[in-house]
C-alpha positions as a LaTeX table, in Angstrom:
\begin{tabular}{lrrr}
\hline
Residue & $x$ (\AA) & $y$ (\AA) & $z$ (\AA) \\
\hline
Met1 & 2.62 & $-39.42$ & $-17.04$ \\
Glu2 & 3.83 & $-37.29$ & $-14.11$ \\
Tyr3 & 1.59 & $-34.48$ & $-12.91$ \\
Asn4 & 2.88 & $-31.16$ & $-11.56$ \\
Thr5 & 1.28 & $-31.94$ & $-8.21$ \\
Gln6 & 3.57 & $-34.97$ & $-7.93$ \\
Gln7 & 6.71 & $-32.92$ & $-8.56$ \\
Arg8 & 8.56 & $-30.70$ & $-6.11$ \\
Lys9 & 7.07 & $-27.36$ & $-5.18$ \\
Leu10 & 8.37 & $-24.39$ & $-7.19$ \\
Pro11 & 9.82 & $-21.48$ & $-5.19$ \\
Leu12 & 8.37 & $-18.98$ & $-7.72$ \\
Pro13 & 5.57 & $-20.70$ & $-9.65$ \\
Glu14 & 4.86 & $-17.64$ & $-11.82$ \\
Tyr15 & 7.91 & $-18.49$ & $-13.95$ \\
Gly16 & 6.81 & $-22.07$ & $-14.55$ \\
Arg17 & 8.63 & $-25.38$ & $-14.36$ \\
Ser18 & 10.59 & $-24.87$ & $-17.61$ \\
Val19 & 12.45 & $-21.84$ & $-16.25$ \\
Gln20 & 13.03 & $-23.69$ & $-12.98$ \\
Asn21 & 14.57 & $-26.56$ & $-14.95$ \\
Met22 & 16.91 & $-24.05$ & $-16.67$ \\
Val23 & 17.99 & $-22.75$ & $-13.26$ \\
Asp24 & 18.57 & $-26.32$ & $-12.05$ \\
His25 & 20.67 & $-26.96$ & $-15.16$ \\
Ala26 & 22.74 & $-23.81$ & $-14.51$ \\
Leu27 & 23.61 & $-25.19$ & $-11.08$ \\
Thr28 & 25.19 & $-28.24$ & $-12.72$ \\
Ile29 & 27.48 & $-26.26$ & $-15.05$ \\
Glu30 & 31.05 & $-26.43$ & $-13.74$ \\
Asp31 & 32.66 & $-23.76$ & $-15.95$ \\
Arg32 & 32.04 & $-20.38$ & $-14.29$ \\
Ala33 & 32.04 & $-18.36$ & $-17.54$ \\
Glu34 & 29.55 & $-20.75$ & $-19.13$ \\
Arg35 & 27.43 & $-20.65$ & $-15.98$ \\
Gln36 & 27.41 & $-16.85$ & $-16.14$ \\
Arg37 & 26.28 & $-16.91$ & $-19.78$ \\
Cys38 & 23.54 & $-19.38$ & $-18.90$ \\
Ala39 & 22.34 & $-17.13$ & $-16.05$ \\
Asn40 & 22.20 & $-14.10$ & $-18.38$ \\
Ala41 & 20.15 & $-16.12$ & $-20.88$ \\
Ile42 & 17.74 & $-17.18$ & $-18.13$ \\
Ile43 & 17.33 & $-13.55$ & $-17.04$ \\
Asn44 & 16.47 & $-12.55$ & $-20.62$ \\
Ile45 & 13.85 & $-15.30$ & $-20.81$ \\
Met46 & 12.39 & $-14.30$ & $-17.43$ \\
Gly47 & 12.19 & $-10.65$ & $-18.52$ \\
Gly48 & 10.51 & $-11.64$ & $-21.80$ \\
Met49 & 7.75 & $-13.38$ & $-19.86$ \\
Phe50 & 6.62 & $-10.05$ & $-18.36$ \\
Pro51 & 7.29 & $-7.36$ & $-21.02$ \\
His52 & 4.74 & $-4.98$ & $-19.50$ \\
Leu53 & 6.94 & $-4.68$ & $-16.39$ \\
Arg54 & 10.08 & $-3.55$ & $-18.20$ \\
Asp55 & 9.40 & 0.11 & $-17.41$ \\
Val56 & 9.03 & $-0.63$ & $-13.69$ \\
Pro57 & 11.96 & 0.70 & $-11.65$ \\
Asp58 & 14.44 & $-1.97$ & $-10.51$ \\
Phe59 & 12.84 & $-4.56$ & $-12.80$ \\
Lys60 & 16.22 & $-6.11$ & $-13.67$ \\
His61 & 17.21 & $-6.09$ & $-10.02$ \\
Lys62 & 14.06 & $-8.04$ & $-9.13$ \\
Leu63 & 14.80 & $-10.58$ & $-11.86$ \\
Trp64 & 18.25 & $-11.28$ & $-10.40$ \\
Asp65 & 16.69 & $-11.56$ & $-6.94$ \\
His66 & 14.22 & $-14.11$ & $-8.32$ \\
Leu67 & 17.04 & $-16.06$ & $-9.98$ \\
Ala68 & 18.84 & $-16.28$ & $-6.64$ \\
Ile69 & 15.66 & $-17.44$ & $-4.92$ \\
Met70 & 14.95 & $-20.09$ & $-7.59$ \\
Ser71 & 18.49 & $-21.45$ & $-7.21$ \\
Asp72 & 18.11 & $-21.51$ & $-3.41$ \\
Phe73 & 21.01 & $-19.00$ & $-3.31$ \\
Lys74 & 23.43 & $-21.69$ & $-4.54$ \\
Leu75 & 24.17 & $-20.27$ & $-7.99$ \\
Asp76 & 27.80 & $-19.11$ & $-7.93$ \\
Ile77 & 27.90 & $-16.26$ & $-10.46$ \\
Asp78 & 28.75 & $-12.57$ & $-10.59$ \\
Tyr79 & 25.45 & $-10.80$ & $-9.87$ \\
Pro80 & 25.22 & $-7.29$ & $-11.36$ \\
Tyr81 & 23.16 & $-6.24$ & $-8.33$ \\
Glu82 & 23.28 & $-6.98$ & $-4.65$ \\
Val83 & 20.66 & $-9.71$ & $-4.33$ \\
Val84 & 18.36 & $-10.25$ & $-1.39$ \\
Asn85 & 19.59 & $-12.37$ & 1.51 \\
Lys86 & 17.93 & $-15.65$ & 2.34 \\
Glu87 & 17.58 & $-14.60$ & 5.98 \\
Asn88 & 15.58 & $-11.50$ & 4.98 \\
Leu89 & 13.03 & $-13.61$ & 3.14 \\
Glu90 & 12.14 & $-15.58$ & 6.23 \\
Val91 & 11.64 & $-12.55$ & 8.50 \\
Lys92 & 8.01 & $-12.24$ & 9.54 \\
Pro93 & 6.44 & $-8.76$ & 9.66 \\
Asp94 & 5.55 & $-7.22$ & 13.00 \\
Arg95 & 2.15 & $-8.16$ & 14.34 \\
Ile96 & $-0.45$ & $-5.43$ & 13.87 \\
Pro97 & $-2.37$ & $-4.99$ & 17.12 \\
Tyr98 & $-6.13$ & $-4.74$ & 17.14 \\
Ser99 & $-7.61$ & $-1.42$ & 18.14 \\
Glu100 & $-8.35$ & $-1.42$ & 21.84 \\
Gly101 & $-11.30$ & 0.94 & 21.70 \\
Lys102 & $-14.71$ & $-0.55$ & 22.33 \\
Ile103 & $-17.64$ & 0.34 & 20.12 \\
Lys104 & $-20.66$ & 1.15 & 22.26 \\
Leu105 & $-23.25$ & 1.16 & 19.47 \\
Arg106 & $-21.92$ & $-0.92$ & 16.60 \\
His107 & $-24.25$ & 0.44 & 13.94 \\
Tyr108 & $-22.62$ & 3.87 & 14.29 \\
Gly109 & $-19.10$ & 2.50 & 14.11 \\
Met110 & $-16.10$ & 4.02 & 15.86 \\
Leu111 & $-15.46$ & 7.16 & 13.83 \\
Leu112 & $-18.89$ & 8.77 & 14.08 \\
Pro113 & $-19.00$ & 9.09 & 17.92 \\
Ser114 & $-15.52$ & 10.64 & 17.93 \\
Met115 & $-16.63$ & 13.14 & 15.28 \\
Ile116 & $-19.65$ & 14.05 & 17.43 \\
Lys117 & $-17.34$ & 14.71 & 20.40 \\
Lys118 & $-15.23$ & 16.98 & 18.22 \\
Ala119 & $-18.35$ & 18.79 & 17.00 \\
Ala120 & $-19.40$ & 19.35 & 20.63 \\
Glu121 & $-16.09$ & 21.18 & 21.22 \\
Tyr122 & $-16.58$ & 23.29 & 18.09 \\
Pro123 & $-17.12$ & 27.03 & 18.75 \\
Glu124 & $-20.63$ & 28.45 & 18.45 \\
Val125 & $-20.62$ & 29.61 & 14.83 \\
Pro126 & $-23.22$ & 29.17 & 12.05 \\
Glu127 & $-21.23$ & 26.31 & 10.55 \\
Lys128 & $-21.63$ & 24.27 & 13.74 \\
Lys129 & $-25.37$ & 23.82 & 13.16 \\
Gln130 & $-24.71$ & 22.58 & 9.65 \\
Leu131 & $-22.00$ & 20.20 & 10.92 \\
Ile132 & $-24.34$ & 18.74 & 13.55 \\
Ser133 & $-27.07$ & 18.33 & 10.93 \\
Leu134 & $-24.65$ & 16.44 & 8.68 \\
Leu135 & $-23.62$ & 14.21 & 11.58 \\
Ala136 & $-27.26$ & 13.48 & 12.41 \\
Asn137 & $-27.84$ & 12.67 & 8.76 \\
Gln138 & $-24.91$ & 10.25 & 8.81 \\
Met139 & $-26.19$ & 8.65 & 12.02 \\
Lys140 & $-29.52$ & 8.04 & 10.35 \\
Lys141 & $-27.84$ & 6.53 & 7.28 \\
Ser142 & $-25.68$ & 4.26 & 9.40 \\
Phe143 & $-28.63$ & 3.05 & 11.42 \\
Thr144 & $-30.71$ & 2.51 & 8.27 \\
Asn145 & $-28.00$ & 0.20 & 6.93 \\
Trp146 & $-28.57$ & $-2.05$ & 9.96 \\
Asn147 & $-32.32$ & $-1.64$ & 10.30 \\
Lys148 & $-34.26$ & $-1.00$ & 7.08 \\
Asp149 & $-37.40$ & $-0.11$ & 9.07 \\
Gly150 & $-35.78$ & 3.19 & 10.06 \\
Ile151 & $-34.99$ & 4.83 & 13.38 \\
Asp152 & $-37.08$ & 6.76 & 15.85 \\
Asp153 & $-36.10$ & 10.43 & 15.96 \\
Ala154 & $-36.20$ & 10.42 & 19.75 \\
Lys155 & $-33.69$ & 7.57 & 19.83 \\
Leu156 & $-31.40$ & 9.41 & 17.42 \\
Leu157 & $-31.55$ & 12.58 & 19.53 \\
Ala158 & $-30.80$ & 10.58 & 22.68 \\
Asp159 & $-27.77$ & 8.92 & 21.00 \\
Leu160 & $-26.54$ & 12.29 & 19.78 \\
Arg161 & $-26.85$ & 13.77 & 23.29 \\
Glu162 & $-25.08$ & 10.77 & 24.79 \\
Phe163 & $-22.14$ & 10.88 & 22.39 \\
Ser164 & $-21.71$ & 14.63 & 22.99 \\
Asn165 & $-22.05$ & 14.28 & 26.79 \\
Gly166 & $-25.24$ & 16.35 & 26.73 \\
Val167 & $-23.72$ & 19.28 & 24.83 \\
Ile168 & $-25.56$ & 18.84 & 21.52 \\
Asn169 & $-29.33$ & 19.30 & 21.60 \\
Ile170 & $-31.01$ & 19.71 & 18.23 \\
Ser171 & $-34.66$ & 19.99 & 17.31 \\
Pro172 & $-36.64$ & 17.25 & 15.56 \\
Glu173 & $-37.03$ & 19.62 & 12.57 \\
Asp174 & $-33.33$ & 19.21 & 11.81 \\
Leu175 & $-33.84$ & 15.45 & 11.79 \\
His176 & $-36.70$ & 15.73 & 9.30 \\
Ile177 & $-34.31$ & 17.48 & 6.93 \\
Ser178 & $-31.90$ & 14.59 & 7.45 \\
Glu179 & $-34.67$ & 12.07 & 6.85 \\
Gln180 & $-35.42$ & 13.62 & 3.48 \\
Arg181 & $-31.75$ & 13.37 & 2.55 \\
Val182 & $-31.59$ & 9.73 & 3.59 \\
Gln183 & $-34.66$ & 8.87 & 1.52 \\
Phe184 & $-33.22$ & 10.78 & $-1.45$ \\
Asn185 & $-29.89$ & 8.96 & $-1.20$ \\
Gln186 & $-31.40$ & 5.48 & $-0.97$ \\
Arg187 & $-31.24$ & 3.54 & $-4.20$ \\
Lys188 & $-34.40$ & 2.65 & $-6.00$ \\
Pro189 & $-34.82$ & $-1.05$ & $-6.86$ \\
Arg190 & $-33.63$ & $-1.79$ & $-10.35$ \\
Ala191 & $-36.23$ & $-2.94$ & $-12.84$ \\
Asn192 & $-35.95$ & $-6.39$ & $-14.35$ \\
Tyr193 & $-33.96$ & $-6.37$ & $-17.58$ \\
Asn194 & $-36.67$ & $-8.26$ & $-19.47$ \\
Gln195 & $-39.31$ & $-5.78$ & $-18.31$ \\
Arg196 & $-37.30$ & $-2.75$ & $-19.38$ \\
Arg197 & $-36.44$ & $-4.04$ & $-22.82$ \\
Lys198 & $-39.13$ & $-3.50$ & $-25.42$ \\
Tyr199 & $-38.96$ & $-4.53$ & $-29.01$ \\
\hline
\end{tabular}
C-alpha cells in the first residue's frame, strides 16, 4: 500500500489526487481535439466539487487557471480565458515595513497618546471636556487590562499631562466618573454551570 505522503506533492491539494491524475492523463493525449474535450470534462468535475462558488465572479476563469497550474502550464489546449502566467505565481509580495514609532508606555498603546495630542489642540468648547473625560476613561481601561489592581489617579493625571505636553489638566473628580464607568464595564465572573442549573 502506497500512502499519499510517499507520493509527489500536489500543486493544488484541494482538488485531490484523482483530479490530478486526470490532468496527468490529459497531458498524455496526443490528439488535440480529444485533449480539449478531456480538459473541458476536467473543468466540469472541478466546478462540481465546489457548487457553492458557482455564483462567484470569474469562477470559471479561476478553474482554468487552476487547470493550467495543475498541468505545470504544459497542457496544450485552447483556453477560453487568458490564464495566469507561471512567472506571476512566483512573484513575492512587497515587504511590509514595521512602524517606526516607539511606544513610550506600552499599556496605553500607540493610538491613545496621539489622540490626546489631538485633543490638546482642540478648541475650547464644551465638547472638549467630554472628549478629555472619554480619553481619561480609555486610559484607565487600558491600564486596568495590564494591571488588575487599578491605577493611581495621580499617575493617570501625570500621564495625561505628559502626553498633552502640559496642556490638559483635569480634576480628580473627572477621573472618579471614569472610574465608575470602568467598574460598570468590567465583566462579572460567570457562575458555574452546575451551580446555576436547578432541577
